[in-house]
N, C-alpha and C positions, 0 to 999 in steps of 0.2 A: 504494500500500500504506500503510495506517495502522494504528496500534494504539489500542485503546479499552479502558477499564476499565468493566466492567459494574456497574450499580447494582442494589440490591435486597438481599434476604436469601436465603441458600441455603435450599432447593435451586433457587429460581427467581431468575435474574439477568436484567436487561433492558438492552438498548441501543436507543436511539431516535435516529433521524437520517434524512436524506434521501439517497436513492440515485439515481444517474443510470441511463440505459439500459445494458444489458450483463449480464454474468454476475458474480455475487457469490461470492467464495471466502472461507470462514471457516476460519481456522487457529487453534484454541484451544490454550492451553498445558497443558490437562488434558482428559481425555475428558468430553464433554458431549453432550446431545441438543439440537439447535437447531431452533427453529420460527420462521418468519417471518410477520409479519402486516402488513397495510396499516394505517398509523396512523390514517387518516381513517375507513375503513369497518369496520375490525376483521376483514376477510376474510383468511383464512390464505393465504399465498403460498408455503408450503413446497413444494418440488418433490416429486412423487410418487416413491416408491421403486419400483424394478423388481425382479422376483424371477426367479431362475434355479435350475434343478436341476443338481446336480453329484453325482458318485459317487466314493467313496474307493477308490483303488488302494493296496494294501499287500501285504506279503509273504504269499503264499498266497491272496490274494483279488484276482485280476485282474478287469478290467472288459472285457466284450466287446460289440461292436456288430455287428448283422446287416447284411450288404450284399446287393445285388441281383445274384445270379450270372447272371441272364438278360440283363443289360445288354449292349448291342452296342458299347459303347465304354468307355474308362477312366472311372472314377467319381472326381470330386473329393471329398476328405474333409478336414475341418478338426477339429483337436483343440485345445481350450483347457485348459491345464494350470496349476494353482495349487498353491503350497505353502501351509501353514496351521499355526496353533497353536490348539489347542482344549482347554479345561479337562477335557473328558471323553474326549479322544483323544490318542494320543502325538504329539509334535511331528513335523513332516514332515522336519526336518533340512535342512542346507544343501546346495544343488546336487544334488538327487536325479538319478539316471540312469534314464531311461525306456526301455523296450524295447517296440517295436511289431512285432506279427506279423500278417501278412496271409495268410489261409488260404483254400483252396478248399473246396468242399462236402464233400470227403472228409477234410478236416483236414490236408492237406499244406500246408506253409508255402511260399508263393509269394515273399514278400519279408519282410525282417526289418531293422529299423533300431534303433540305439541313440543316445540323445541326452541330454546333461546339460542341465538347466534351472536357471536362477537368477533368477526374476522378482522385481522389487522389491516391497516391502510396499505395499499399497494403502490409500489414504485414502478411497476411494469404494466399496469392496466389503467386506462383512462377512457373518458368519453371521446368518441370520434369527433374531430374538429377542434378548433381552438376555443376553449371554454375556460377563461380565467376564473379561478375560484372553485372549479369542479374537482371532485375527488371520488375515486372508486376504491373499494376495499379488495383484498384478495377474496377468491371464491371459497366459501365454506361448503364442502361436499356432504350431501346426505344421500343415503342409499336405502332402498327398501325393495322387497319382493312383493308385488301386488298379487292378489289371488287370481285364479284362472278366469273367474267371472267378472273381473273388474273392467269397467268400460271408461272410467273417467277419474282423473286425479286433479283435485282442486287445491291450490295454494292460497292461503288466506293470511292476511296480516293487517293489523291496525296501524302499524308503522311502515312507511314506504321502504321497500327493498326491491332489488332486481333479482329475477329468477331466469335461469336457462335450464331446460329439461332435456334429458337424454334417455335412450332406451337401447337394449340389445337383446339378442336371442339368448336364452338361458344356456344352450349347449354350444354356443359359438366360441371357438378357441381364439385366443389372442395370437395373431400371426405376425412374425417379424422376419425380415431378411437381414442376416448378419454377415459381415460387420457394417454394412451400409446404413442400417437403421438402428444402430446401437443407442445413439442419443436422440432425445425427443424431436430435435429440429432437423435431423438428418433424413433426407428424402421424404419429407412429411407429406408432400402432395401426392405421392404414389403409394404410400402405405395404407393398409386396411385399417380403418379406425377401430378402436376398442369400444367406443360408444358412438351412437348415432343420434344426431340432433332431432328433437321432437318439435313439431310446429304447434304453437298454442292454438287453442280454439278461438274462433272469431270473437272479438270483443267490441262492445259499444263505445269503447274509449280508445281509438287508434293511437292517441298520443302516448299510450303505455309503452309502445315499442321504441327501443333505443339501440344505437350501434356502439359497441365498445371496440377499442383498439388495444392490442396487447402484444407483448414481446416475451420471448423465452427468458426465464430467469437463469442466472449462473448456478451451476451445481455447487452446493455447499459441502465442504469436506467436514466430516466428523472430527473435531479437534482431538478427542480421546484416541481414536483410531490412528489419526495422522501422527500422533506423538508416541504411538506404540503401546498405549494402555488398552490392550484388548486380549481376549482369548480366542485362539484359532482352534476349532475342533473338527476333525474329520468325521464324516458320517459313515457308518458301517453298512455295507449292502446286506440285504436279507436273502439274496440268492448267491450260491457258490459260484465264484468266477475267478479265473486266473488273475494274479496280481502282477502288474508291470511297473517298473521304475523308469521314469523319464526325466530328462533334463532339457529345459527350454529357456529362452531369454525371458527375463522378468524385469520390468521397469521399476526397480526398487526406489522408493522415495521415503524420506523420513529416517528415523533411527532404526538400526538393526536390533530387533528384539533378541534378548539372550536366549529365549526358547527356540529361536529360528536359526541360530548360527550354524547348525549342522546341515540345514537344507538349502541355504543360500550360498552360491558359488560365485567366484570371479574368474574371468579368463586370464591366464598367465601369458606373459610375453616370452620371447626367447632370450631376454636379458634378465639379469638379477633384479628382483623386485623387492623393495622394502615395504613391509606391511605389518599390520597389527593382528596377531592371532588372538581370538576371543574364546574364552572357556564357556561351556554350557551352564556353568554355575560358579559361584564364588569359590576360589581356591581349589578348583577341581582340575587335576591333570586330564588331558584328553588326547585323542588320536585324530588329527586332521585327515581328510580323505581327498584323494586325487581321482579325477575322471579324465580319461583321454579319448581322443578321436583321431584316427589316422587313416590315410589313404592306402597304405601298404600293410597287409595283414601279416607279413613275415615276422618271425621272432626278432626281438631287439632287446638290448640292455639299456635300461634307463638309470640315470644317476640324478638324485635330488640332493642339492646342497643347501645347507642352512648356515648363514653367516660365513660362507666360503668353504665350509667343511662338509664332508659327505654325511648326509643324514640317512640316506637309504640308497642302496644299489640293488637292482633286481632285474629279472627278465620279464618281458611282456610279449604278448602275441595277440593277433586279431585287430580288427579296425576300431573296436571300442572296448573299454574295460574300466575297472575301478579297483582301487586298493587303498589300504590305510597306511599312514606314516607312523613312525614310532611315537610313543607318548611324549608330550611336551607340555610345558606350563604356558599360561597366557603371557604375552609380551610382544615386543617389537623385534622382528627378524627380517633378514634378507634371504629370500628364497629363490633358487634357480633350478630349472629342470633341463637336463641335458638329454634330449630325445627328440624324435620327429613328431609331427602332429600338433594338435591343439590340446592344451591341458587346462583343467579347471580345479580350483582349490576352494574348500569351504572354511568355515570358522574365521572369516574376516569380512569387513565391510567393503563391498565392491563400489566402484565409482557410481555417482548418481546416474540412475537410468541405465546402467550397463551390467546388471547382475544376471545370474542364471538361477533357476529354481529347480530343485529336485523334489519330485512328488510321486506318490503312489497312485496308479490308475487301475481301473478294472475294465476287462474287455466287455464290449457291448455286443452281445450275440443277437441271434434272431429273436429271442424272447425278451430282449431288453434287460434292464437292471432296475432294482428297487432299493431305495435308501429309507432309513427310519429317522425321523426327527422327533425329539421330545421338546415340544414347544412350551417354553416357560414364560417368555416375555409377551406383552400384548402384540408386538409386531416383530417378527423374525424373518430373515432372508436365508434361503438355501441357495448357495452358490454351486453351480455345476460347471466344471471345466470339461470341455468336449474336444476330442481329437478325431478328425475324420480318418477313415481307413486309408492305409497307404496307397497312393496312386489315385485316389478319388479327387475330383474337382469340387464336389459339393456333398452335402449330407443333410438329410431332413430328420430332425428329432422331434418327438412329441413328449411333453412333460405333463404329468397329471398328478394332482393331489387326490389320492385314491379314496380315502375314507373320511373326507371332510364333511362336517355337519355345521353349516353356517348358523350363526346366532340369529334369533328371530327379532322382529321389530325394526325400528328405525336405527340405521347404522351410520357410522362416520367413516367407515373404511369398507373396501370391497376387494376381495382376493380373487384373481382369475385362477380357476381350478384346472384349466387345461390351456397349454401354450404350445404353439408349433413354431419351430425355428428352421428357416432355410439357411444353412451355413455354406458360405462360399470359401474355398481354400485360397488364400492370398499369399501365405508364407509357408515354407517347409523348413523349419529350424528346430524341430523337436528330435532329440536323440533318445532312442529306445535302448536303455541300458540292458546288458546281458544278451544282446543280439548283435549280429553283424549286418543288419539292414541299413539301408540309406535313411536319411532324415525323413521324419513324418511331418504332417501338417502342424502348425502352431496351434495351441489350445485356444478355443473361443470360450469365454466365460459368459454364462447367462445367470441372471438372478431370478429366483422364484420367491417373491414376497408372500408371507402368510400374515395378513393383517389382523387387527383386533376384532374383525368380524368372525374369526375362527378362534374359539376358546382354547385355553391351554390344554395340552394333551398330546398323545402320540399320533403322528401322521406318517403316512407312507407316500414317498415321492417316487413315482414310476417314470422311467426314462426308456423310450423305445425309439429305434432308428429305422429309417427306410432301407438302409444297407448295413449288414452286420460287418463286424471286423474293426469297428472304431474303439475308442477308449473313453472312459468317463470317470470323474472323481467328484465327490460332493463334500461340502464343508460349510460351516457357519462361522461367522466372525461376530463375537459379542463384546460390546463395550465394557471396559473395566476388566479387572483381573480377579479370578476366583482364588479363594484361600488355598494355599498349598499345604500339604501335610507331610510329615515324616513319621515313619513307623519303626518301632523298636521291638525287638524280641527279648523278653526278660526271662531269665531262668527262674524256676520255682524253688531252687535250692535255698534253704534258710527259712522257708515258710512252714 
């Protein structure tokens, strides 16, 4: 974060500088209109604004949405509610209470809900057009499953608010093409929506309808996870499957957690390299591990030197392999490997963004794989790392939360219980340890959120692939650190 004073004469002020990759967030101290240009070409780089329709709900003017009364199952519905201030409209007021009425085709009320909302003011949403003094809040999302016979959903409020309604088919999976659609703004115009806009019923007050302009928000990093204060936990498969160890490039950022020093590697150069070897625990001697990759599988003698002296000399064979070095204490050493090929060493902090990660994967056969999650927090995310079969250009996987029982009533979160990912292979940099095969596709990570609409309990995450032969691993990352324990065995002598 940095502060800059803009140059020029009002009303146009200019800042010129160099920006690195990533998202730029501009926080002015007064209201301004910002435009971004490439300094060399003059081409405008300002993000395109997105537009959205919303309808005003106020005393005496509810907003209704038509539902499908012929549906043979419950219908998922989402409402985005915003408070606002507008120079031509009365203020929405603090914490309005919304009433939702679900009716059948005869007008009978099937379900009724009341909910107070208090969304924060938005910096990325506003009324379309130049309206000094106007303000729109962030959207507060409400979800519900309306009964099969429901024909109408009415939104009522005595305090003015804005509402936008969405619906979706109950069995419709969320579909994404990876890696092209990893971020919300990537290829947005071509992707299949996860929710579909509902058109409100005709109203006698056409002035209810407004247009909103919005921009994508920067992704906020969890400060606890970014600083290394988290627990990483692998999920065990419920189906027997061969276990494979792989090594692949990993864009390591932030501190290297002590618990991960054995699984993070750095690539060694052909010259002596001075580095800090880190122990897995305080004052614990350890054995660093070397992984190698060569083009010639013929036998060879390798010499590893530490501070100029021979640390280990041994024979190796094959294109890939791994072995441990003699026991060493934590400290700063100069390490050199005298052998052909590329070598990787763990127990040290690799350069920013240039690490390698060693991880266990399970084969993804024709029947797929299944992992078990014990959900304890209101919202948890299962992360799946998927490697396409060797030689494949693409892979389709389907992820299902098998035994989910969603909470009833009005919800503030909605978990997609089925997801389909079309994965395109762009890089082949994964080394399959213990084999002599060529490099495999780089892993693609997909997240499967289980929100607070799914109560705590045990859930089964099913992963199936359109083509067998790939690899998959599953894990969770939980903020904070769990209490560690040490166990002692005490003799009964003397009692």
